[in-house]
N, C-alpha and C positions, 0 to 999 in steps of 0.2 A: 414562634417567631424565629427567624434565621439569625443566629447569633455566633457564627463562626468567629473564633479569635476574641470574642468578648468575654467579660468576667462579671458575674453577679456577686455583689458584695452584701446582698440582703439576707444571705443564709450562711451558716457556719460560725466557727469560733472567731469572735472579733479580733482577739490578739493575734491569732495566726493570720487572719486576713490583712490586718494592719501591717504586720511584719512582711508578709509576702508581697503585698502591693507596694509598700514603701521601699523595699530593698532595691528593685530595679530603678525606681525613681531616684533614690539616693545615688546610685551609680551614675545615672544620667546627669544629675545636678553636679556631682563631683567633676564629671568631664566638662560640663558647661563652665564651671569655675576654672577648670584646668586650662582652657584656652584663653580665658581672661588672665589667669595666673601667668601663663607663658608669655602672653603679650607684655605684661608688666615686667616680668623677669628679664626678658630679652631687651626691652627698652631700657630698663634700669642698668643692666650689666653692659650692654653694648653702646648705648647712647648717652648714659650718664644720669646723674641725679636731677639735673635741670629738665631733661626730657621726660624723666619719670614724673616730675612735678607737673609738667605740661599735660601729660595724659591724666594724672590724678586730679588736676584742677577741673577737668570736665566731668568728674564722676557724678556730682550732684545734679548738674543740669542734664546729664545723660539719663539719670534716674527719673528726673522730672518728666522728660518726654517719652523715653522708652517704657517707663513704668505705666504711663497712660495706656500704651499699646498692650502691655502684658495684662493690665487690669481688664480691659474690655475683652481680650481673648479669653481670660479666665471666666469672666461674667457670661459671655455668650455660650460657654460650654455647660453652664449650670442647668438651663432648661433641658439640654440634651441628656444630661445625667438623670434628671428627674423623669423624663420620658422613658428612658431605658429602665429605670426602677419600676415605673408604672406599666411597662410593657406596651407602650403606645407608639408603635412603629411609624405610622403616618405622620404623627405630630413631630416625632424625632427627626425625620427626614426634612420636614418643613423648616424646623429650626436650624438644621445644618445648612440648608440653602440660604436662609437669611443671614446666618453667621458669615458665610462666604462673601455674600454681596456687601454686607455692611463693613466687614474687615477690609475688603479691597478698596472701597471708597474712602474709608477713614484713614487707612495707612498712606495712601497716595497724597491726600490733602495734608495730613500732618507732616509727612516727610518733606514736602515742598516748603511748607511754612517754617519748619524748624531749621531747614538748611539755610534759608534766607536770613533767619534771625539769630543764628548761633553766635556770631561775633559780638553783636550788641549785648546779648545775654551774658557773655563772658566778661565784657567790660563792666556791666552792671554789678557783677560779682566781685569786682575789685581784683581780677586776675592780674598778677604781677606782669608788668610790661615786657620783661625779658622772656616770658614764656607764652605770651598772648598769641602770637602768630602760630606757634607750634600747636597750641591747644585748639585753635580754630581749624587748623588743617586736619587734625585728627577727628574732631567731633563733627565737622561738616560732612565727611564721608560716612560716618556712622548714621547720621540723620538721613542722608540721601538713600541709605539702604534700609530704611524702616520697613518698606514692603517685604523685604527678605526676612526680617525679624518676625513680622506678623505672620507670614506664611508658615513658618515653623511652629510658632506658638499657638496659632489657631488650629493647625492640623493635629499637633500633639495634644491640645486640649480636648479635641473631639475624641481622639483615641482613648485618652484617659477617662473621659466621661463614660465610655463603653466598657471600662474595666481593663483596658490594655495599657499597662504601664511599661511594657518591654519594648515595643516597636519604636517609640520616640527615643528611648535610650540607645538603641542600636545605631540610629542615624545621628544621634548626638555624639556618640563615640567616633563615628566616621568623620563628622564635622570637626571634632577636636583635633583629630590627626591631620586633617587637611589644613586646619588653621595653624598648627605648629609648623608644618612643612612650609606653608606660605610665609609665616613670620620669618623663618630662617632665610628663605629665598629673597623676600622683598626687602627686609631690613638689612641683612648682613651682606648678601650678594649684590642686590640692585640698589642699595643705599637710598631707599625711599624714606628714610627717617620714620617719624611717627605715623605718617600717612600709610606706610606699608602695613603697620599693625591694624589700622582701620580697614584697609582693603581686604586683608586676610580674614578678619572677622565677618565682613559682609559676604564674601564668597562662601565661607563655611556655613553661614546661616542659610544661604540659598540652597546649598547642597542638602542639608538636613531637611529643609522644608519640602523640597521636591521629592526626596525619598519617602517622607511620610505620606504625601499625597498619592504617590504610586501605590504604596501598600494599601491605603484606604480604598482605592479603586479596585484593586485586584483581589483582596483577601477579606473584605468586609461586605458581605451581601446586604447587610442592613443599611449600608450607606450608599447603595447604588440608587441614585435619584431617578425618579420617573418624571415624565412631563408634567404631571399634576403637582409634583412637589416643587416645581420651579415657578410657581405663581407667587409674585410678591404681594404681601398683605400689609397694609399700614398698621393694622392692629398687632400682627406678629412682630413687625419691625419695631413698633413702639414697646412691646413687651421685652424684646431683646435689648433694646437701648436702655430700658428701665432697669435692667439687671446689669448690663455691661458698663454703661457710663459711670454709675456710682462706684463700681470697682476700679475703673480707670482713674476717676477723680480721687479715689482714696489713695492710690499710689502717688498721684501728683500732689495731693494736699500734704501727704507725708514728706514728699520730696521738697516741698517749699521750705520746710524746716531744715532739711539737709542743705539746701541752697544757702540759707541764712548762716548755718554753721560753717559751710565752705567759704563763704564770704569773709567771715571773721578769721578763719584759719589763713586765708590768703593774705590778710593784713598782717599776719605774724611772720611772713617771709617764706622764701622758697624751701628752706629746710623743713619748716612745719608742714608745708604742702606735701613734700616728698615723704615725710614720716607718716602722715595720715593716709597717703596713697598706698604705701607698702603695707602698713598695718591693716588698712581697710580690706585689702585683697586677702590677707591671711584670715581676718575675721569672717569674711564672706565664705572662705573655704570651710572654716569650722561650722558655719551656720547652714551648710548644706543639709545636715540631718534635719534641722528645723524646717527647711523648705520642703524636703521630701515628706515629712510627716504632715505638713500643712496641706500639700497637694493631695495626699492620701485622704485626709479628713474631709476635704472639699468633695471628693468623689463619694466617699463612704457616707457622709451625711446627706448628700444629694440623692443617692440611690435609695437609702433607707427612708428618707423623708418621702420620696415618691411612692415607696411601698408601705408607708404609714407605720414604720417600725421605729418609733422614736426612742424606745428603750435601748436599741442597738446603737443609736447615735451617742448616748451617754456612755455606753460600755466602750465604744471605740475611742472616744475622747479620753476616757480614763486610762485605757491601755497605751495610747499615744503619749500621755503625760508621764506614765511610769517609764517607758522606754527613753523618752527625751530627758527626763531628770537624771537618770543614771549617766547618760551621755554627757550632760552638762558638767557633772563632777569630774569626769575623766578629761574632758576638753580643758577645763580650768587648770588641772594639774599639768597637762602638757604645755600650756601657755606659760604657766608659772616658772617652769624649769627650762623651757627651750625657746622662749620668745626671741632672744637675740640671734641664736643660730638660724632660726627660721627666717628672720628678717634679712639675714645674710644672703638668702636666695635672690633678693632684689637689689641689694646695695652692697658695696664694699664696706663691711662693718669696721675694717681697720682704718680706712680713709675717711669714712663718714660717721664718726663716732656720735656726733650730736644727733644726726638723723636717726641712728640706731637706738639711742637712748630714748628719744621722744617716741619713736615707733613702739618700743617695748612697753612704755608707760601706757600709751593709748590702747594697745592690744590687751594688756593685763587687766586694766580697769573694765574694759568692755566684757572680757571673758568672765569676770566676777559676777556679771548680771545676765548670764546666758539663760538662767531659768525664767526670768520675766520675758525674755525674747521668745523662748519656747512657747509660752502660753499666748503671747501676742499672735504667733503664727497659727497654732492649732485651734484656739478658740475662735479667732476671727474667721478662719477659713471654714470652720464648722458652721458658723452663723451664715456665711455667704453661701455655702453649699446647700443650705436649706432655703435659700432664696431671699434672705433678709440683707441684701447688699447695701441698702441705704443706711441701715443701722450700723453695719460694720464700717461703713465709710466714716462715721463719726469718730471711730477710734483713730483714724488717720489725722483728724483734726486735733485730737489730744496730743498725738506725737508731734505734730507741727507746732503746737503751742509750747510744748516742753523744749523742743530744740531751739525755737526762736528765743525763748526766755534765756536759755543758756548762752546763745550767741550774743544777745543784746546786753545781758547783765553780768554773766559769769566770766566769759572770756575777756572782756575789757578789764575786769577786776583782778583775775588771777592768771590770765594768759593761757598757755597751752594746756595746763592741767584742767582748766574749765572746759575746754573743747573735748577732753577725754570723757566727761560726764554727760555729754549731749545725748548720745544714744541711750545709756542707762536711764536717764530721766524720762526720755520718750517712752521706753518700754514699760516702765513702772506706771506712768500715768495712763497709758493705753489699757493696761491690765485692770486698773481700778475702774475703768469704764466697761470693759468687756465682760468681766465676770458677772455682774448683775444683769447685763444685757442678755447674756446667754440664758440665764434662768428665766428672764421675762419671755424670750423667744420660745423656749420649750413649753412654758405655761400656755402661751397663745396657741401654739401648734396642737397641744393636747386638747384644748377646747375646740379647735377647728376640726380636728380629725375624729373626735369622739372617743368613746371607750375603746380600750385596747383589747383586741380579740386574743384568744388563746394562741392562735397561729402566729400573730404578730409578736406576741410576748415571747414565744419560744424561739422565733427566728433569730 
């Protein structure tokens, strides 16, 4: 099988493979967060706390829609990873073609619908009137550019399914630099306000997506589609949707809880919205390690499940847990001692003392629960990588239930402090579901795949 530039994760030391595969992913996720980070920092520093709140108020509805796109892109890449592990090249190319077609149709339809409905959604979320227009201006552009977002995430998902975690990172770095330059140009020089940040994000996503597609065509012989690969099959499309849609719905179901929390935070005023926005960006930056380990486990589990090496899935998950837990302790110490200086990157901590205090409280409480967040990521993505996306989707429902309960019961009772516990409650409840689920999935797969051969056990 022609596998130039690909990487086989079914052989070799799992710890070394997890580290080497996750490292470039982490670098990429950091840069992905960087341009979101820079958006927020420039908006907060140059446009003020109210505009920072305007962008922050769109976060949960953004996650609701964009998360759906990210989910189906990740889901569509799972059969590709399994085909690669099983060394079934014709099936792999057929799945790639169906992923391309389905992603194109879905992204255009979703982008159009979300663009038209963005302002009514913001009103339903109790967005403060003084920032409503700015929020709508920002998120409308983000939604219109959904095809650009899907282009990059689908292309990078296919590359990672083949074991290449470096190429997407390279173009993500390029996109981040483009985004930063455009932020400075459009917001500061051309005075485009928050719309400038949205336009910069859209263009940078398009750049990274086109770059990944060019590399796929030129350097990956295994992905060069033949005429027979481009035949649409209802059964294959149904299989892809059966994997992709549950993952997309998982993101969106999770986001519904976030929308409920954001709605309750909006009711606490602009300062609360600005504080959660700034702290949320920092928390997302710290969570990059979890995202990288999760993406690693999705590919690792998918390839090894395709190769029927289930023992390696357990070993990889164990090693990812060890690495992640050490990082969680270090991240908490950084937050504990440096939360306020870090928040000063987004807001003037001398002038906005209330916003800074609230943001530090939110960030510290969330960081104290990073271990549960780690396991939500790596256990869920391992389950998804093995093809059990519908089971993993239920974890999103538990997250939604927890966040909704906090928004409805705790925030009205204790105010902003209650909102700080929304994410931790969601992570803990999801883990209580995921741990027994993982054990059941592994038992089912062992029965399905039969006895472990000596070669599979040693691999």
